[in-house]
C-alpha positions as CSV (number, residue, x, y, z in Angstrom):
1,X,0.0,0.0,0.0
2,X,1.3,3.4,-0.9
3,X,0.3,7.0,-1.7
4,X,1.2,9.1,-4.7
5,X,0.7,12.8,-4.5
6,X,-0.3,14.0,-7.9
7,X,-1.5,17.6,-7.9
8,X,-1.0,20.5,-5.5
9,X,-3.3,23.6,-5.7
10,X,-1.5,26.9,-6.0
11,X,-3.9,29.0,-3.9
12,X,-4.8,26.5,-1.1
13,X,-3.3,23.3,0.5
14,X,-5.7,21.2,-1.5
15,X,-4.2,18.3,-3.4
16,X,-5.0,15.2,-5.4
17,X,-3.5,11.8,-5.0
18,X,-3.8,8.1,-5.4
19,X,-3.9,5.6,-2.5
20,X,-3.0,2.2,-3.8
21,X,-4.5,-0.8,-1.9
22,X,-4.8,-4.5,-2.8
23,X,-8.5,-4.0,-3.4
24,X,-8.0,-1.1,-5.8
25,X,-6.7,2.5,-6.1
26,X,-8.5,5.3,-4.3
27,X,-8.5,8.8,-5.9
28,X,-8.1,11.5,-3.3
29,X,-9.6,13.7,-2.0
30,X,-12.3,11.2,-1.3
31,X,-15.5,10.9,0.9
32,X,-16.1,7.4,2.4
33,X,-19.7,6.3,3.0
34,X,-20.3,4.8,6.4
35,X,-21.4,1.2,6.6
36,X,-21.4,0.7,10.3
37,X,-22.6,-2.9,10.5
38,X,-21.5,-4.1,7.1
39,X,-24.1,-2.1,5.2
40,X,-24.6,1.5,4.1
41,X,-28.1,1.7,5.4
42,X,-30.7,1.2,2.6
43,X,-28.3,1.0,-0.3
44,X,-27.3,-2.1,-2.3
45,X,-23.7,-2.7,-3.1
46,X,-24.4,-2.3,-6.8
47,X,-25.8,1.1,-6.1
48,X,-22.7,2.0,-4.1
49,X,-20.6,1.0,-7.1
50,X,-22.6,2.3,-10.0
51,X,-24.8,5.2,-8.8
52,X,-22.9,6.6,-5.8
53,X,-19.5,5.6,-7.3
54,X,-18.0,4.9,-3.8
55,X,-14.4,4.0,-4.0
56,X,-14.1,2.9,-0.3
57,X,-16.5,2.3,2.5
58,X,-16.3,2.1,6.3
59,X,-17.2,-0.6,8.8
60,X,-17.2,-0.3,12.6
61,X,-15.2,-2.7,14.8
62,X,-17.4,-2.3,17.8
63,X,-20.7,-3.0,15.9
64,X,-19.3,-5.9,13.8
65,X,-17.6,-7.4,16.9
66,X,-21.0,-7.6,18.7
67,X,-23.0,-8.6,15.6
68,X,-22.5,-10.8,13.6
69,X,-19.2,-11.5,15.4
70,X,-15.7,-12.1,14.2
71,X,-16.2,-15.9,13.9
72,X,-18.9,-15.4,11.3
73,X,-16.9,-12.9,9.4
74,X,-13.8,-15.2,9.4
75,X,-16.0,-18.1,8.2
76,X,-17.1,-16.0,5.3
77,X,-13.5,-15.2,4.4
78,X,-13.5,-11.6,5.7
79,X,-15.8,-8.6,5.4
80,X,-15.3,-8.1,1.7
81,X,-16.6,-11.6,1.0
82,X,-19.3,-11.4,3.7
83,X,-20.9,-8.3,2.2
84,X,-20.0,-8.7,-1.5
85,X,-17.8,-5.6,-1.8
86,X,-14.6,-5.9,-3.8
87,X,-13.3,-2.4,-3.3
88,X,-11.3,-1.1,-0.3
89,X,-12.7,-1.0,3.3
90,X,-11.6,1.0,6.3
91,X,-12.6,0.1,9.9
92,X,-12.9,2.4,12.8
93,X,-11.2,0.7,15.8
94,X,-14.1,1.4,18.3
95,X,-12.4,4.5,19.8
96,X,-15.4,6.7,18.9
97,X,-17.7,4.3,20.8
98,X,-15.5,4.9,23.8
99,X,-16.6,8.5,23.5
100,X,-20.3,7.8,22.6
101,X,-20.9,5.1,25.2
102,X,-19.8,7.4,28.1
103,X,-22.5,6.1,30.4
104,X,-21.7,2.5,30.0
105,X,-17.9,2.2,29.8
106,X,-14.8,2.5,32.1
107,X,-11.4,3.6,30.7
108,X,-8.2,2.3,32.2
109,X,-4.6,2.0,31.0
110,X,-5.2,-1.6,29.9
111,X,-8.2,-0.7,27.8
112,X,-11.9,0.0,27.9
113,X,-14.6,-2.1,29.5
114,X,-18.0,-1.4,28.0
115,X,-21.5,-2.7,28.1
116,X,-23.2,-3.9,24.9
117,X,-26.1,-1.8,23.7
118,X,-27.6,-5.0,22.3
119,X,-27.9,-7.2,25.4
120,X,-26.1,-5.5,28.2
121,X,-23.2,-7.9,28.2
122,X,-19.7,-6.6,29.2
123,X,-16.7,-6.7,27.0
124,X,-13.1,-5.3,27.1
125,X,-11.3,-3.7,24.2
126,X,-7.6,-3.3,24.5
127,X,-5.3,-1.9,21.8
128,X,-4.2,-5.5,21.1
129,X,-7.7,-6.8,20.9
130,X,-8.8,-3.9,18.6
131,X,-6.0,-4.9,16.2
132,X,-6.9,-8.6,16.4
133,X,-10.6,-7.9,15.7
134,X,-9.7,-5.7,12.7
135,X,-7.4,-8.4,11.4
136,X,-10.4,-10.8,11.5
137,X,-12.7,-8.3,9.9
138,X,-10.1,-7.9,7.1
139,X,-10.3,-4.2,6.3
140,X,-7.6,-2.7,4.1
141,X,-7.1,0.2,6.4
142,X,-7.4,-0.3,10.2
143,X,-7.4,2.4,12.8
144,X,-5.4,2.6,16.0
145,X,-7.4,2.3,19.2
146,X,-7.7,5.7,20.8
147,X,-9.9,7.8,23.1
148,X,-12.0,10.4,21.4
149,X,-12.4,13.2,23.9
150,X,-15.7,15.2,24.2
151,X,-16.2,18.9,23.6
152,X,-15.8,20.9,25.7
153,X,-13.0,19.1,27.4
154,X,-10.7,20.4,30.2
155,X,-7.1,20.8,29.2
156,X,-5.8,18.4,31.9
157,X,-8.2,15.6,30.8
158,X,-7.3,16.2,27.1
159,X,-3.6,15.9,27.9
160,X,-3.9,12.7,29.9
161,X,-6.2,11.2,27.3
162,X,-3.8,12.1,24.5
163,X,-0.8,10.6,26.2
164,X,-2.8,7.4,26.9
165,X,-3.8,7.3,23.2
166,X,0.0,7.6,22.3
167,X,0.8,4.7,24.6
168,X,-2.1,2.6,23.1
169,X,-0.7,3.4,19.7
170,X,2.7,1.9,20.5
171,X,0.8,-1.3,21.6
172,X,-1.2,-1.2,18.4
173,X,2.0,-1.1,16.3
174,X,3.5,-3.9,18.4
175,X,0.5,-6.1,17.9
176,X,0.5,-5.4,14.1
177,X,4.1,-6.6,14.1
178,X,3.2,-9.8,16.0
179,X,0.3,-10.7,13.7
180,X,-0.3,-11.3,10.0
181,X,-3.2,-10.5,7.7
182,X,-5.7,-13.4,7.5
183,X,-6.9,-13.2,4.0
184,X,-3.8,-12.7,1.8
185,X,-3.8,-9.0,1.3
186,X,-2.1,-6.1,3.1
187,X,-3.7,-4.2,6.0
188,X,-2.3,-0.8,7.0
189,X,-2.6,0.8,10.4
190,X,-3.4,4.6,10.5
191,X,-2.6,6.3,13.8
192,X,-4.9,9.1,15.1
193,X,-3.9,12.6,16.2
194,X,-5.8,13.8,19.4
195,X,-5.5,16.8,21.7
196,X,-9.0,18.4,21.6
197,X,-8.9,22.1,20.6
198,X,-5.6,22.8,22.3
199,X,-2.9,23.8,19.8
200,X,0.1,22.7,21.9
201,X,-1.5,19.3,22.5
202,X,-2.3,18.9,18.8
203,X,1.3,19.9,18.0
204,X,2.7,17.2,20.3
205,X,0.2,14.6,19.1
206,X,0.8,15.3,15.4
207,X,4.6,15.1,15.9
208,X,4.2,11.8,17.8
209,X,2.0,10.3,15.1
210,X,4.2,11.5,12.3
211,X,7.3,9.9,14.0
212,X,5.7,6.4,13.4
213,X,6.0,6.9,9.6
214,X,2.7,5.1,9.0
215,X,1.3,4.7,5.5
216,X,-1.4,7.2,6.4
217,X,-2.5,9.4,9.3
218,X,-5.8,10.4,10.8
219,X,-7.1,13.4,12.8
220,X,-9.7,12.5,15.4
221,X,-11.5,14.2,18.2
222,X,-13.0,16.9,16.0
223,X,-16.5,17.4,14.7
224,X,-17.8,16.5,18.2
225,X,-19.6,19.8,18.9
226,X,-16.9,22.4,18.6
227,X,-17.5,25.6,16.5
228,X,-16.6,25.3,12.8
229,X,-13.8,27.9,13.2
230,X,-12.1,25.7,15.8
231,X,-12.5,22.6,13.6
232,X,-10.8,24.4,10.7
233,X,-8.1,25.9,13.0
234,X,-7.1,22.6,14.4
235,X,-7.2,20.8,11.1
236,X,-5.1,23.4,9.5
237,X,-2.6,23.3,12.3
238,X,-2.3,19.5,12.2
239,X,-2.0,19.4,8.4
240,X,1.0,21.7,8.7
241,X,2.8,19.1,10.8
242,X,1.7,15.7,9.3
243,X,3.9,14.5,6.4
244,X,2.9,15.9,3.0
245,X,3.6,12.6,1.3
246,X,1.1,10.6,3.3
247,X,-2.7,10.7,3.1
248,X,-4.5,12.6,5.9
249,X,-7.8,11.4,7.1
250,X,-10.2,13.7,9.0
251,X,-12.6,11.5,10.9
252,X,-16.3,12.2,11.1
253,X,-16.5,15.3,8.9
254,X,-19.1,16.5,7.9
255,X,-21.4,18.9,6.0
256,X,-20.7,19.5,2.3
257,X,-19.1,22.8,3.1
258,X,-17.0,21.2,5.8
259,X,-15.8,18.7,3.2
260,X,-14.6,21.5,0.8
261,X,-13.1,23.6,3.5
262,X,-11.2,20.6,4.8
263,X,-9.9,19.7,1.4
264,X,-8.6,23.3,1.1
265,X,-6.6,22.7,4.3
266,X,-4.9,19.6,3.0
267,X,-7.3,16.8,3.9
268,X,-7.4,13.7,1.6
269,X,-10.0,11.4,3.2
270,X,-13.3,12.1,5.1
271,X,-16.3,10.2,6.4
272,X,-19.6,11.0,8.0
273,X,-23.0,9.5,8.7
274,X,-24.6,12.9,7.8
275,X,-25.6,12.2,4.2
276,X,-27.3,8.9,5.0
277,X,-28.7,10.0,8.4
278,X,-30.1,13.2,7.1
279,X,-31.7,11.4,4.1
280,X,-33.7,9.3,6.5
281,X,-35.2,12.5,7.9
282,X,-35.9,14.0,4.5
283,X,-33.0,16.4,4.4
284,X,-31.4,16.5,1.0
285,X,-28.1,18.2,-0.1
286,X,-27.9,19.9,-3.5
287,X,-25.6,22.2,-5.4
288,X,-27.9,25.2,-4.5
289,X,-28.6,24.4,-0.9
290,X,-30.4,22.0,1.5
291,X,-33.9,20.9,1.0
292,X,-36.3,19.6,3.7
293,X,-38.4,17.5,1.3
294,X,-41.2,17.1,4.0
295,X,-42.1,20.8,3.6
296,X,-45.5,21.6,1.9
297,X,-43.7,23.8,-0.7
298,X,-42.5,20.7,-2.6
299,X,-45.9,18.9,-2.8
300,X,-46.5,20.1,-6.4
301,X,-42.9,20.6,-7.5
302,X,-42.4,18.2,-10.4
303,X,-38.9,19.2,-11.1
304,X,-35.9,16.9,-10.4
305,X,-34.5,16.7,-6.9
306,X,-31.4,18.7,-8.0
307,X,-32.3,20.6,-11.1
308,X,-28.8,21.5,-12.2
309,X,-27.4,18.2,-11.1
310,X,-25.3,15.7,-13.0
311,X,-24.9,13.9,-9.7
312,X,-27.0,10.9,-10.3
313,X,-29.9,9.9,-12.6
314,X,-32.3,11.2,-10.0
315,X,-33.9,13.4,-12.6
316,X,-36.4,10.5,-13.0
317,X,-37.6,11.3,-9.5
318,X,-39.3,14.6,-8.8
319,X,-39.4,16.5,-5.5
320,X,-43.2,15.9,-5.3
321,X,-42.8,12.2,-5.7
322,X,-40.0,11.9,-3.2
323,X,-42.0,14.0,-0.7
324,X,-45.0,11.7,-1.2
325,X,-42.8,8.6,-0.4
326,X,-41.1,10.1,2.6
327,X,-44.4,11.4,4.1
328,X,-46.0,8.0,3.4
329,X,-43.2,6.2,5.3
330,X,-42.3,4.2,2.2
331,X,-38.9,2.6,2.3
332,X,-38.2,3.6,-1.3
333,X,-38.3,7.2,-0.3
334,X,-35.5,6.8,2.2
335,X,-33.5,4.7,-0.3
336,X,-33.8,7.4,-3.1
337,X,-32.9,10.2,-0.6
338,X,-29.9,8.2,0.7
339,X,-28.6,7.4,-2.7
340,X,-29.0,11.1,-3.8
341,X,-27.2,12.5,-0.7
342,X,-24.3,10.0,-1.0
343,X,-24.0,10.5,-4.7
344,X,-23.9,14.2,-4.1
345,X,-21.0,13.9,-1.7
346,X,-19.1,11.7,-4.1
347,X,-19.8,14.1,-7.0
348,X,-18.6,16.9,-4.8
349,X,-15.2,15.4,-4.1
350,X,-14.9,14.3,-7.7
351,X,-15.5,17.9,-8.8
352,X,-13.0,19.1,-6.2
353,X,-10.4,16.8,-7.7
354,X,-11.1,18.2,-11.2
355,X,-10.9,21.8,-10.0
356,X,-7.6,21.2,-8.2
357,X,-6.2,19.8,-11.4
358,X,-7.5,22.7,-13.5
359,X,-6.4,25.4,-11.0
360,X,-9.9,26.5,-10.4
361,X,-10.5,25.0,-6.9
362,X,-10.3,28.2,-4.8
363,X,-12.8,30.2,-6.7
364,X,-15.1,27.2,-7.2
365,X,-14.9,26.2,-3.5
366,X,-15.9,29.6,-2.3
367,X,-18.8,29.8,-4.7
368,X,-20.0,26.2,-3.8
369,X,-19.7,26.8,0.0
370,X,-21.9,29.9,-0.3
371,X,-24.5,28.1,-2.4
372,X,-24.7,24.9,-0.4
373,X,-25.2,26.7,2.9
374,X,-28.6,28.1,1.7
375,X,-31.9,26.6,2.9
376,X,-34.2,26.1,0.0
């Protein structure tokens, strides 16, 4: 696995690249749809390939560990075989669940004890076990086990947590060295920068992560409630420290305008549940702004969902028809909305790549951010 840096924008830090994996080459910058439990909710794998044009998807270690369990996945020959997806997969180590399950977990130096949201059973994740589980799942890119701190977070807690994440990272790399991939293809470990919104902690963490010389690096602990200006400030600061010749993955981000602003700061990979989650509530992203398709104003609007769009062949579906489906509780409505939003995100990063190559990214980005923030 390796990364080729192809183009560098002259007015921003945006760049294009190619991340080569055994399951295919990923064009960056890229958005990665989230398939928490081995499925991007409501979307067939064929639609992911053909309509959405996803190059890589995510799975979640915590959820896949609980159900269906690693033994089932191993019996299937790994997650790619289990779900019928031949392109790259990335797995989150479960560190975000350490953050989100704050009421049912205990963090110690050894690892995290947590209670299953399914049946109340108790389990322990250590850095070593997180690596072993991800080996069994078989993702191409596996994430280091870390603690994602909340926002706001006291400086002293953020510092202690960051240092523990660094110690856990050392154990993750050691476990990677002790083990082998189970399915005959390479798996790469990405470490994660932490430090909340404190610049000195982010500096220390980014320098520590960079020193491991991993194939790629991630930025975690952002998009957890902090203002957008702090998200961008921390991202910009960390990108100035992380190696330029390695892909940078900003975890859990975000809105379409977050995506473009992050690309401008030097980010190569992003993921977020927002496009699929918002779709289930009838919120659609378009080039000209956000649509709440449940609103009465769309009841007799027989124009395409995104009129100016070459995003997806959704011109066969009108706003009025999609509103009818969503209001009626029809599964097809959620499916159409989800495919549209994900296709829009993938179209957006594809356009960003083209604009970076042509030297038009900065002007185009500023125009698109302004348009997309509108409520239609």
